[in-house]
FITIPA-665747 format. One record per residue (C-alpha): residue in one letter; x, y, z. Coordinates in steps of 0.1 Angstrom, whole numbers. Layout:
type_px_py_pz
A_X_Y_Z
...
//
This chain:
type_px_py_pz
M_0_0_0
V_15_33_-11
K_10_62_13
P_-13_89_-2
Q_5_119_-14
P_0_150_7
S_-10_170_-23
A_-37_145_-32
Q_-49_145_4
A_-50_183_4
F_-72_182_-27
V_-96_158_-11
A_-98_179_21
A_-104_210_-1
T_-132_192_-20
S_-150_183_12
F_-145_218_26
L_-162_234_-4
A_-189_208_-6
L_-198_213_31
F_-194_250_28
S_-220_251_1
I_-245_223_10
V_-245_228_47
G_-231_262_54
L_-250_281_27
A_-280_260_21
L_-289_243_54
Y_-280_273_76
G_-291_298_51
L_-327_288_45
P_-340_296_81
L_-329_331_75
Y_-358_336_51
Y_-385_321_74
D_-395_354_88
F_-400_369_53
M_-422_339_45
V_-443_344_76
K_-448_381_68
D_-454_377_30
F_-475_345_29
G_-491_346_64
W_-477_311_72
S_-473_300_108
R_-440_290_124
T_-452_254_123
Q_-456_257_85
V_-423_274_77
T_-404_248_97
S_-425_219_84
G_-408_220_50
N_-375_209_66
A_-394_183_87
I_-415_167_60
S_-387_166_34
K_-363_149_58
L_-389_125_71
I_-395_114_35
V_-360_115_22
G_-342_102_53
P_-359_68_57
L_-362_62_19
F_-327_73_8
G_-305_74_39
F_-294_38_40
I_-295_35_2
A_-271_65_0
G_-248_48_25
W_-248_16_5
L_-241_35_-27
V_-212_52_-11
D_-197_20_2
S_-203_2_-32
F_-195_29_-58
G_-178_57_-40
P_-189_92_-30
R_-181_113_-60
R_-211_108_-82
L_-235_110_-53
M_-218_143_-43
L_-223_157_-78
A_-260_150_-78
G_-263_164_-42
V_-248_198_-52
V_-270_202_-82
M_-301_193_-62
A_-292_216_-32
G_-285_246_-55
G_-315_239_-76
A_-337_237_-45
L_-329_273_-35
I_-335_286_-70
G_-369_268_-69
L_-377_283_-35
S_-370_318_-49
V_-399_315_-74
M_-424_296_-53
S_-459_310_-48
A_-477_283_-29
L_-471_260_1
W_-470_228_-21
M_-441_244_-40
F_-424_251_-7
Y_-426_214_2
L_-415_203_-33
F_-383_223_-34
Y_-375_216_2
L_-377_179_-8
F_-349_185_-33
N_-330_204_-6
A_-331_174_16
L_-320_151_-12
G_-291_174_-19
Y_-281_172_18
V_-282_134_19
C_-264_129_-14
G_-238_157_-11
G_-235_166_26
P_-219_149_56
L_-224_113_47
P_-203_110_15
N_-178_135_28
Q_-172_115_59
V_-166_84_39
L_-143_102_14
L_-122_116_42
S_-121_83_62
R_-107_66_31
W_-80_91_25
F_-69_98_61
E_-60_76_90
K_-38_90_118
S_-48_126_110
R_-85_118_104
G_-97_141_132
K_-77_170_118
A_-89_163_83
M_-125_162_94
G_-120_193_115
F_-106_212_85
A_-133_200_61
Y_-161_208_86
L_-146_243_88
G_-165_248_56
I_-198_245_75
G_-187_271_100
I_-173_295_75
G_-203_291_52
G_-227_294_81
A_-209_325_94
I_-209_342_60
V_-245_334_49
P_-264_356_74
L_-243_387_63
L_-244_377_27
S_-281_370_28
H_-288_404_44
W_-268_422_18
L_-283_403_-11
T_-318_409_3
Q_-312_446_5
Q_-300_446_-31
F_-324_421_-48
G_-351_412_-22
W_-353_379_-4
R_-363_360_-36
G_-333_373_-55
A_-311_365_-26
L_-322_329_-25
R_-317_326_-62
A_-281_340_-60
I_-271_317_-32
G_-285_287_-51
I_-263_296_-82
L_-233_302_-59
I_-236_268_-43
M_-232_251_-77
L_-203_273_-88
I_-183_268_-57
A_-188_230_-51
L_-190_213_-85
P_-155_220_-100
L_-134_201_-74
I_-159_172_-70
L_-156_166_-108
F_-119_156_-104
V_-116_141_-69
K_-107_104_-66
E_-128_80_-46
S_-98_66_-27
P_-60_66_-28
E_-60_38_-54
G_-87_53_-75
K_-114_34_-93
T_-95_1_-97
Q_-95_-5_-59
K_-133_0_-57
K_-140_-30_-79
S_-120_-54_-57
M_-134_-40_-24
Q_-156_-65_-5
L_-183_-51_17
A_-179_-62_54
P_-211_-75_71
V_-229_-48_91
G_-256_-68_108
S_-236_-75_139
V_-232_-38_145
F_-270_-34_149
R_-270_-60_177
T_-247_-40_200
K_-257_-17_228
A_-231_8_217
F_-249_14_184
Y_-282_23_200
L_-265_46_226
L_-247_64_198
A_-279_67_177
L_-299_79_207
G_-272_104_218
S_-267_119_184
M_-305_120_177
C_-312_139_209
S_-284_163_207
I_-288_171_170
G_-326_175_176
A_-318_200_203
V_-293_219_180
G_-317_218_151
G_-346_230_171
A_-326_260_184
N_-310_268_151
Q_-341_267_129
H_-359_291_152
L_-331_314_161
K_-339_341_135
L_-376_338_141
F_-371_341_178
L_-347_371_176
S_-364_391_150
L_-401_385_157
D_-402_377_194
Q_-373_397_208
N_-376_425_182
Y_-339_424_172
S_-333_443_140
Q_-324_424_108
P_-287_434_110
D_-285_426_147
A_-301_392_143
A_-278_384_113
K_-248_395_135
I_-257_371_163
I_-264_342_139
S_-231_349_122
L_-213_349_155
V_-227_314_163
L_-212_301_132
A_-180_320_137
F_-175_303_171
S_-184_270_154
I_-152_274_134
I_-132_275_166
G_-152_245_178
R_-145_224_147
L_-107_231_150
L_-106_225_187
M_-128_193_187
G_-109_179_157
W_-76_184_175
L_-89_170_208
S_-103_139_190
D_-68_130_178
H_-54_133_213
L_-81_122_237
A_-107_94_239
K_-134_104_214
K_-161_95_240
Y_-149_124_262
V_-147_148_234
M_-183_139_224
L_-194_143_260
L_-178_178_261
I_-196_188_229
Y_-230_176_241
S_-225_193_274
L_-219_226_257
I_-253_223_240
C_-269_215_274
V_-254_247_289
A_-261_270_260
I_-299_266_253
P_-310_278_288
L_-294_312_280
L_-321_318_254
F_-345_325_283
F_-325_357_289
A_-323_368_252
S_-337_402_261
Q_-303_409_276
P_-277_412_248
V_-249_398_270
A_-268_365_275
T_-275_363_237
Y_-238_368_229
L_-228_343_255
F_-253_318_240
A_-237_324_206
A_-203_316_219
I_-211_284_238
F_-237_271_214
G_-213_278_185
L_-185_258_201
G_-208_229_206
L_-223_232_171
G_-188_231_157
G_-181_197_170
E_-217_183_168
Y_-216_166_133
L_-178_162_133
I_-176_139_163
I_-203_114_152
P_-184_97_124
L_-152_97_144
M_-169_80_173
A_-185_55_149
A_-151_47_133
E_-136_43_168
L_-163_18_179
F_-170_-1_147
G_-142_5_122
V_-142_21_87
Q_-154_-11_69
V_-190_-3_75
M_-189_35_77
G_-211_43_47
R_-239_20_57
L_-236_27_94
M_-236_64_89
G_-264_61_65
V_-286_47_93
I_-273_71_120
L_-276_102_98
T_-311_91_88
A_-321_88_125
D_-304_121_132
G_-323_137_102
V_-356_126_116
A_-348_142_150
E_-335_173_133
A_-367_175_112
L_-393_169_139
S_-377_190_166
P_-380_224_149
M_-416_216_139
L_-424_206_175
V_-409_238_188
G_-428_258_162
Y_-461_241_172
L_-454_248_209
R_-447_285_201
D_-479_288_180
T_-499_271_208
N_-484_289_238
G_-476_323_223
N_-439_320_235
Y_-409_297_233
H_-407_288_269
V_-421_252_267
G_-402_246_234
F_-369_256_249
I_-375_233_279
V_-381_204_255
L_-348_212_238
I_-329_213_271
C_-344_179_280
M_-333_164_246
A_-298_178_251
V_-295_163_285
I_-307_128_273
G_-281_130_245
A_-253_137_269
L_-263_109_292
A_-264_84_263
V_-229_94_253
A_-217_90_289
L_-227_53_287
L_-208_46_255
P_-177_24_257
R_-143_41_252
R_-129_16_228
K_-138_-5_198
T_-167_-28_206
E_-165_-65_198
V_-189_-71_169
G_-169_-96_149
L_-149_-68_131
H_-113_-69_141
P_-94_-36_146
L_-77_-25_114
S_-41_-18_110
G_-30_12_89
S_-23_-9_59
Q_-57_-26_61
V_-74_7_63
G_-57_17_32
E_-65_-15_14
L_-102_-10_23
A_-101_25_9
//
């Protein structure tokens, strides 16, 4: 096994960086910035504007999550990523011309498909194939794309909205997603050996993983914590601008600050995961989410809001990064695509239902108090599940891999 050239690894890391920058940073974190405009222009409720994300992920996740994982393991991530970028960018362009609720749901469906096909799942597998000892740093760098994209998109969206209106802003960002992400994906290799290695790769059995306690603790922990993060993130602009009467520039500044701190979180958690037991890094991340959300009760005080942005941002930075690293630690890279397909599907369901539930509770009660309490409970359950995880590789009939074996499987 020839060690991958650093230049080739750098190209792979840059490809994942730009893909995550576009599909997650610009699209996923960008869309909630337009919910308040939709509430005002169409008279939709908070439940309705958050239900597009919920319904699309509930349809796409169970139907395509495991299939996407199998496709990545069998054929490599590149073609799936190409389709994902086109669908994610096209979805925003479609949302910019919608005039009815059914169109909102239709284009959100394509947004969810873009996320599954071009987002964390194929990028996690791509990076796991190309990196071994420095996998945490590579993931941390690639996931910086989410933080930088998410930090830029509130300010970019505000500027574009002032120039072209919110519809023109959505259209511009959709085009930008495709221009940024597609070029590198077209030329990236699936693995250090390229296409010839894929044909000879044998899929390892995954059934034994699903019979372990560790799998269900990991799934429960990630579902609860990501549900808490998604519920807070999807409603943050609505909460600040409509409930707390923050101006559009001030709300954009706070949301941008959250994502700016997530950049620090990704670098820090990526580095820590290469030097400490990943279980403890995951527990630290989930604990930050538990501490941050209660600060939203004091959002009328700017100091509390900025403190929330800092703590929540640090936790957000490591939230998605740590899950594949923990999965690889426990179960090995042989089953990563299919395993993460299942876990990310479950996480997607939680991330979809949580914002809609919080929106319903806000519409019913007239404030976010009950919704925030629910998010806090979810975050605590997630942290407790992670605390019960084993530190080391679980015995599921898959033997730990040496460096050369990892490379051969790539």
